[in-house]
TORNU-499984 format. One record per residue (C-alpha): chain; y, z, x. Coordinates in steps of 0.1 Angstrom, whole numbers, plus 2048, in hexadecimal, padded with zeros to 3 digits. Layout:
% residues N
- A/Y/Z/X
...
% end
This chain:
% residues 151
- A/12A/254/62C
- A/148/26B/62F
- A/161/251/627
- A/152/243/608
- A/14E/266/5F5
- A/176/26C/600
- A/178/247/5F2
- A/167/250/5D1
- A/179/26F/5CE
- A/19E/260/5D4
- A/190/245/5B8
- A/181/25E/5A0
- A/1A4/272/5A7
- A/1BC/254/59C
- A/1A6/24C/577
- A/1BA/257/55A
- A/1A5/272/544
- A/19A/263/520
- A/1B6/25C/505
- A/1D3/265/524
- A/1E8/24E/536
- A/1EB/24F/55E
- A/209/25D/55E
- A/1FB/27A/546
- A/1E6/297/54D
- A/1CD/2A4/52C
- A/1E4/2C1/528
- A/202/2AF/52B
- A/1F9/29C/50A
- A/1E7/2B9/4F7
- A/20A/2CC/4FE
- A/21F/2B3/4EF
- A/217/2BB/4CD
- A/21B/2E0/4C6
- A/207/2EE/4A7
- A/218/30F/493
- A/1F8/320/482
- A/1F7/33C/46A
- A/1DB/35A/473
- A/1DA/37D/45F
- A/1EC/39B/472
- A/1F3/3BC/462
- A/212/3AC/457
- A/200/391/441
- A/1FD/370/450
- A/214/366/466
- A/21F/34A/47E
- A/20D/344/4A2
- A/20E/32A/4B9
- A/1EE/316/4C3
- A/1E5/32D/4DD
- A/1E7/346/4CA
- A/208/35C/4D1
- A/21C/367/4B2
- A/23E/359/4AE
- A/25C/370/4A6
- A/27F/365/495
- A/2A0/378/4A0
- A/2B6/385/485
- A/2D2/383/49F
- A/2CD/35A/499
- A/2DE/34E/47B
- A/2C2/33B/468
- A/2CA/311/471
- A/2E3/31F/48D
- A/2D8/320/4AF
- A/2CB/33D/4C6
- A/2DF/357/4D3
- A/2C1/361/4E8
- A/2CB/359/511
- A/2C3/36F/531
- A/2B7/38F/52F
- A/2AD/386/50A
- A/29B/366/511
- A/28A/375/52D
- A/27B/391/516
- A/279/374/4F6
- A/26F/35A/505
- A/274/338/4F3
- A/260/325/4DF
- A/269/300/4EE
- A/25E/2DE/4E3
- A/24F/2CA/4F9
- A/25E/2A7/4F4
- A/242/2A3/4DA
- A/239/2A6/4B7
- A/239/2C6/4A2
- A/215/2CD/48F
- A/210/2E8/471
- A/1F1/2F5/46F
- A/1DF/301/453
- A/1F9/313/441
- A/217/30C/44C
- A/230/2F1/43C
- A/23A/2D6/450
- A/259/2D1/440
- A/263/2F6/453
- A/25D/2EA/474
- A/27A/2DD/48A
- A/291/2E3/4AB
- A/2B3/2EE/4B4
- A/2C1/2E7/4D4
- A/2CA/2FF/4EB
- A/2E9/303/505
- A/2D4/2F3/51F
- A/2CE/2D8/50A
- A/2A2/2DF/504
- A/293/2E4/4E2
- A/28C/304/4D3
- A/270/300/4B5
- A/27E/30B/496
- A/270/319/475
- A/280/319/455
- A/2A0/314/46B
- A/296/336/480
- A/294/32F/4AA
- A/26F/33D/4B1
- A/26E/351/4CE
- A/24D/363/4DD
- A/24D/384/4EC
- A/245/38B/516
- A/22E/3A2/510
- A/216/39A/4FB
- A/1F7/387/4FE
- A/1E0/371/4E7
- A/1DD/37F/4C6
- A/1F3/39F/4CD
- A/212/3A6/4B6
- A/224/3C7/4C7
- A/249/3C1/4BE
- A/24C/3BA/497
- A/26D/3CD/48B
- A/276/3D3/4AD
- A/29D/3D8/4B1
- A/2A8/3CA/4D5
- A/2C7/3B4/4E0
- A/2D8/3B9/4C1
- A/2BC/3AF/4A5
- A/29B/3B5/49A
- A/282/3A1/4A3
- A/26C/399/488
- A/24B/37E/481
- A/24C/362/46C
- A/239/35E/44E
- A/22C/33E/43F
- A/24A/336/429
- A/25F/33C/442
- A/270/35F/43D
- A/273/379/457
- A/25D/398/452
- A/26D/3B7/44D
% end
């Protein structure tokens, strides 16, 4: 009886979940398409990722150019990376403003209106603690739906 239970458990473990392939977990399938949304804050409606984390632009970066945030900067302000799938604009976000820029390591960083996007490492979902903070040679600013940084 014990061996039958083990065989059944092994068989179930190898069956893919609905909507995924055998090589792709449900989490991987969901993470491939990243969605940007707008949420209301004391700075007005600004960009958040699909997990309710606010996104920032960095004034030391140039709109349409590569990131200038590496090393200690990227540790404090983690990059919002593309995961190899599509980008989707949620309610109020403009699909035409979504894009990516290649970083030195070859990975793709998500951009909005040409601004590379970042998180702040010490913020949780729904928090906006670092608007207009000067660090690493520039200002960190939240991003409006029109793609402008909030000053």
